C-alpha positions in Angstrom: 124.4 107.1 70.8 121.4 106.6 72.9 121.2 103.5 75.1 118.1 102.1 77.0 117.5 103.0 80.5 115.3 100.2 81.2 113.0 97.5 79.6 110.2 95.4 80.3 108.8 91.8 78.9 105.1 90.9 78.9 104.3 87.5 77.6 100.6 86.7 76.9 99.5 82.9 77.4 97.8 80.7 75.0 94.9 78.5 75.0 93.0 78.0 78.0 95.0 80.2 79.7 95.0 83.1 77.1 93.4 85.7 80.1 96.7 85.5 81.5 99.9 87.1 81.3 103.4 87.0 82.6 105.9 90.1 83.4 109.0 88.2 82.7 111.1 91.2 82.8 111.2 94.7 84.3 114.7 96.3 84.8 116.1 99.7 85.2 119.7 100.5 84.9 121.4 101.4 88.0 122.1 105.0 86.7 118.7 105.4 86.2 117.2 104.2 89.4 114.6 106.4 91.5 113.6 108.2 88.2 110.1 106.4 88.2 111.3 104.7 85.2 109.9 101.3 86.3 107.0 102.9 87.3 106.3 104.2 83.8 107.3 100.8 82.2 105.0 98.9 84.5 102.3 101.7 83.6 102.5 100.7 79.9 102.7 96.9 80.6 99.4 97.2 82.5 97.7 99.3 79.9 98.7 96.9 77.1 97.5 93.9 79.2 94.1 95.5 80.3 93.4 97.5 77.0 94.8 95.8 74.2 95.5 92.3 74.8 92.4 91.9 77.4 94.1 89.9 79.9 92.6 89.4 83.1 95.7 88.1 85.3 99.1 89.3 85.2 101.7 87.4 87.4 105.4 87.7 88.1 108.2 86.8 90.3 110.3 88.9 91.8 113.4 88.6 94.8 111.5 88.4 97.9 114.0 90.8 99.5 113.5 93.6 97.0 111.5 95.9 99.0 111.6 98.7 96.0 110.1 96.4 93.5 107.6 94.9 96.3 106.5 98.3 96.7 106.2 99.2 93.0 104.2 96.0 92.5 101.7 96.6 95.2 101.4 100.0 94.2 99.8 98.6 91.1 97.4 95.7 92.6 99.7 93.0 92.9 99.4 90.5 95.6 101.7 88.0 96.9 99.9 84.8 96.4 103.1 82.6 97.4 107.0 82.4 97.8 109.2 80.3 96.1 112.4 79.3 98.3 115.9 79.3 97.3 114.5 79.9 93.8 117.6 82.2 92.7 121.4 81.5 93.6 122.8 85.2 93.9 126.2 86.3 95.4 127.2 82.5 96.4 123.4 81.9 98.3 120.3 80.9 97.6 117.5 83.8 97.6 113.6 83.1 98.0 111.4 84.8 95.3 108.0 85.8 95.7 105.1 85.4 93.4 103.0 88.1 92.9 99.6 88.4 90.9 97.1 91.0 89.8 93.5 90.5 88.5 91.5 92.8 86.3 87.7 92.6 87.4 
């Protein structure tokens, strides 16, 4: 049996926000980390957003201390627009989340 090693979820908005998509999930199984699977998933979602859904703006939230993920998103042109303080409760503590976006011109 083959199991997925990663997954991504891109949600296009509607109405006056139809030009916006939100990356709601990008996850890679720990056993497959460091094999550029996250890079491939993100590239596929950006291709879908740019070339098939005609989205101009992509947004996402990521834990502010997840340096690996921050570097990945920055390498695809995402910039930090703000921080949601104490956004997630993890391992007995609150953690901040960075809000990031990428604009296609």
